[in-house]
N, C-alpha and C positions, 0 to 999 in steps of 0.2 A: 609606680614611681612616676610614670608619665602624667597621671592625673594630679599627683602632688605638685609637680613642677608647672603644669599647665593651668590648673584651676586654683588649688589651695594656696600655694605660695604667693601668686600675684594678689590674691584677695587679702591674705593675712599680712603682707608686707607693710601697708600703711598702719595697721593696728600695732604691729611690733615696733615700728618707728615711733609711733605716738607713745607707747608704753616706755620705751627708752627715754624719750624726751620728758615724759612726766616724772620718771625717776630722777633724771638729771635736774629738771626744774624744781622738783620737790625739795631736793637737797639745797639748791640755791635759795629757794623761798623760805625754807626752814631757818636758814641763817638770818634772813631778814624778818621772819615772824609772820608770814602770810602763806596761803596755799595758792598754787597755780589754777587758773581757770581750765575747765575740762570741756572741750568742744567735741563730744563723741559723734554728733551728727555730721560734722565736717569730715571726721576721719572715716565714717561709713561711706559718705559720698565719694571721698577720695579713693577708698578701697574699690568701690564699684567702678569708678572711672579707670583705675589701673587694671582691674580685671578685664574690662571691656577692651582697653587698648591692647592688652596681652593677647586676648582671643582674636582680635582683628589682625594683629601682626602675625600671629601663628597661622591663622587661616590663609593669609596672603603668602606667607613664606613656604608653607607646606601644601598649599592647595592641591586640587586634583590635577591629574595629568591632562594636558590639553585635549587629546583624542585617545581615550583608552581602547577604542575599538568595540567589538561585539563580545559580550561575555559568553563563554562556552561553559555550561555547567559541568560538574563532575559526572563521570559515567563509568560503567564497567566494560572493559574490553579484555577478552580472553581470560576472564577470571581475576583480573586485577583492576584496582580503582585508579582511574586517570583523574587527577585533581582538576578543578575548574581553573580556567585561565581566560585572559583576554586575547581574542584572535584579531586578525587584521580586519579593518573595515571592509565590508563587502564579502567577507569570508562566510561560507554557509555553516561553519561550526564543525564540519567533518574533517578529520585529519587523514 
């Protein structure tokens, strides 16, 4: 679901908007007797720009923690697995 909202939807939104516009304009133009011009290269460029803007904004909104500390990998203690975690900076990784 996250991939759909992060990558697919921002990329497809301009295409969907163009399709809706083309359907609407086609109905209007059919009443006048001509077909609407189709600029798909503009729509593709717009889709790439919207996707880039979405990725930029998501990257800045969700970005990494400022100082995650030192990663302590998972290990086995007394027969049970202690999951990996981030320790305090300067911590040697031993609990």
